[in-house]
C-alpha positions as CSV (number, residue, x, y, z in Angstrom):
1,M,-47.5,-1.1,1.3
2,K,-45.5,-4.2,1.9
3,N,-42.5,-4.9,0.7
4,T,-42.1,-8.5,-0.6
5,K,-39.0,-10.7,-0.5
6,G,-38.2,-9.6,-4.0
7,D,-38.5,-5.9,-3.2
8,I,-36.1,-6.6,-0.1
9,A,-33.8,-8.6,-2.6
10,V,-33.8,-5.6,-4.9
11,Q,-33.2,-3.0,-2.4
12,A,-30.2,-5.0,-1.3
13,A,-28.8,-5.3,-4.6
14,I,-28.8,-1.7,-5.2
15,Q,-27.5,-0.8,-1.7
16,L,-24.6,-3.3,-2.2
17,S,-24.0,-1.7,-5.7
18,V,-23.6,1.8,-4.3
19,R,-21.1,0.3,-1.7
20,E,-19.0,-1.2,-4.4
21,R,-18.8,1.5,-6.7
22,M,-17.9,3.9,-3.9
23,L,-15.6,1.2,-2.3
24,K,-14.0,0.9,-5.7
25,K,-13.5,4.4,-6.4
26,V,-12.0,5.3,-3.0
27,T,-9.9,2.4,-3.2
28,E,-8.5,3.2,-6.6
29,L,-7.5,6.6,-5.4
30,A,-6.0,5.1,-2.2
31,A,-4.0,3.0,-4.2
32,M,-2.6,6.0,-6.2
33,Y,-1.4,7.4,-2.9
34,E,-0.2,4.3,-1.1
35,S,1.8,3.2,-4.2
36,R,4.2,5.9,-3.3
37,W,3.9,7.0,0.1
38,T,2.8,6.0,3.8
39,L,0.2,7.8,6.0
40,H,3.2,8.4,8.3
41,A,4.8,10.5,5.6
42,L,1.6,12.6,5.1
43,E,1.6,13.2,8.9
44,L,5.1,14.5,8.7
45,V,4.1,17.0,5.6
46,D,0.6,18.2,6.7
47,S,-0.3,16.8,10.0
48,E,-4.2,18.5,9.9
49,L,-4.7,16.8,6.3
50,H,-3.4,13.5,7.9
51,A,-5.9,13.8,10.8
52,A,-8.6,14.7,8.7
53,L,-8.1,12.0,6.2
54,T,-7.9,9.2,9.1
55,E,-11.2,10.4,10.5
56,Q,-12.8,10.4,7.1
57,V,-11.6,6.9,6.6
58,D,-13.4,6.0,9.9
59,M,-16.5,7.5,8.9
60,F,-16.4,6.1,5.6
61,H,-15.8,2.6,7.0
62,E,-18.8,3.2,9.4
63,Q,-21.0,4.3,6.5
64,L,-20.2,1.2,4.7
65,V,-21.7,-1.0,7.1
66,T,-24.3,1.0,8.6
67,G,-25.1,4.0,6.1
68,E,-27.8,4.6,3.6
69,D,-27.0,5.3,-0.2
70,E,-26.9,9.0,0.2
71,E,-24.4,8.8,3.3
72,I,-22.0,6.1,1.7
73,I,-22.0,8.3,-1.3
74,D,-21.2,11.6,0.6
75,H,-18.6,9.9,2.8
76,G,-17.2,8.2,-0.1
77,E,-16.9,11.5,-2.2
78,A,-15.5,13.0,0.8
79,M,-12.5,10.1,0.9
80,C,-11.9,10.9,-2.6
81,R,-11.2,14.4,-2.2
82,G,-9.3,13.6,0.9
83,W,-6.8,11.0,-1.2
84,R,-6.5,13.7,-4.0
85,A,-5.9,16.5,-1.5
86,A,-3.0,14.0,-0.1
87,I,-1.7,13.0,-3.1
88,V,-1.2,17.1,-4.1
89,A,0.4,17.6,-0.8
90,M,3.0,15.1,-1.1
91,E,3.6,15.9,-4.8
92,Q,4.1,19.7,-3.9
93,S,6.5,18.7,-0.8
94,N,8.8,16.5,-3.1
95,I,9.0,14.0,-0.2
96,A,10.5,10.8,-1.7
97,D,8.4,7.8,-1.8
98,D,8.6,5.9,1.2
99,A,6.1,3.1,0.5
100,Y,9.0,0.7,-0.6
101,L,13.0,0.5,-0.2
102,V,15.1,-0.2,-3.4
103,G,18.6,-1.9,-3.2
104,R,20.9,-2.9,-6.0
105,F,23.5,-5.3,-5.8
106,G,25.3,-6.0,-9.1
107,D,23.1,-6.4,-11.7
108,I,20.1,-7.3,-9.4
109,T,17.7,-4.5,-8.4
110,I,15.1,-5.4,-5.4
111,A,12.6,-3.3,-4.0
112,V,11.0,-4.4,-0.7
113,G,7.1,-3.1,0.5
114,R,4.3,-3.9,2.4
115,S,1.8,-3.3,-0.7
116,A,1.8,-4.7,-4.2
117,K,0.2,-1.6,-5.2
118,S,4.1,0.2,-5.3
119,S,5.2,-2.5,-7.5
120,Q,4.1,-1.0,-10.9
121,R,5.3,2.6,-9.4
122,V,8.7,0.8,-8.6
123,R,9.0,-0.6,-12.0
124,D,8.1,2.7,-13.7
125,V,10.6,4.7,-11.7
126,H,13.3,1.9,-11.6
127,G,12.8,-0.1,-14.7
128,E,11.0,-3.4,-15.5
129,N,13.6,-5.9,-14.1
130,V,13.0,-4.8,-10.7
131,V,12.3,-7.9,-8.4
132,W,9.2,-7.0,-6.1
133,L,9.5,-8.7,-2.5
134,T,7.3,-8.0,0.7
135,P,9.0,-8.3,4.2
136,R,7.4,-11.4,4.9
137,E,9.4,-12.9,1.4
138,V,12.7,-11.3,2.5
139,A,12.0,-13.1,6.1
140,G,11.5,-16.2,4.2
141,M,14.8,-15.9,2.3
142,F,16.9,-14.6,5.5
143,F,15.7,-17.9,7.1
144,R,17.1,-20.0,4.5
145,I,20.3,-18.2,4.4
146,R,21.8,-19.4,7.8
147,E,25.5,-18.2,7.1
148,V,24.1,-14.6,6.6
149,E,22.3,-15.0,10.1
150,A,25.4,-16.3,11.6
151,V,27.6,-13.4,10.4
152,K,25.2,-10.8,11.5
153,A,24.7,-12.3,15.1
154,L,28.7,-11.9,15.3
155,W,28.6,-8.6,13.9
156,P,25.2,-6.9,13.4
157,D,26.5,-3.8,11.7
158,A,27.9,-5.9,8.9
159,E,27.2,-5.1,5.4
160,I,27.4,-8.1,2.8
161,V,29.4,-6.5,-0.1
162,N,30.5,-9.9,-2.1
163,V,29.0,-13.4,-2.4
164,R,31.6,-16.2,-3.6
165,L,30.5,-19.6,-4.1
166,K,32.3,-22.6,-2.9
167,E,34.0,-24.8,-5.6
168,S,31.6,-27.5,-5.0
169,D,28.6,-25.3,-5.4
170,N,29.7,-24.2,-9.0
171,A,29.3,-27.7,-10.5
């Protein structure tokens, strides 16, 4: 029996649906992990699990591109098991979250991290008023603060402990 264009379109839609469902499921579990830890931290805690997980990521990505539905599901479910195992290992290790950094200055709390996935975790742990920034945003602000750059150029280890506005800046 010959496949019609309609049959091929239906098959493509089903395959896309399987890919989308597995990708969504895996992404949700990955986000749970990545909101707290980096893969480098997992490597420190359990190097074998880290190696297995990163290998599985590669296999899953390959199946998303070239695999049949069953292969995508098999590798996707393996990814889910891997992310769950990584979360359990990290929680049992009691290692601190390393996907973000938190700093306080006066009544301001800032968190800096690469992934927006961490922002809700940070708010859950440090309060709703935390300002979330990416490293790029921090670099952009630093670019605009030339006084800080000049001080850091002269004294690289200097720490800013107080900021005073000039009288003309208060008006």
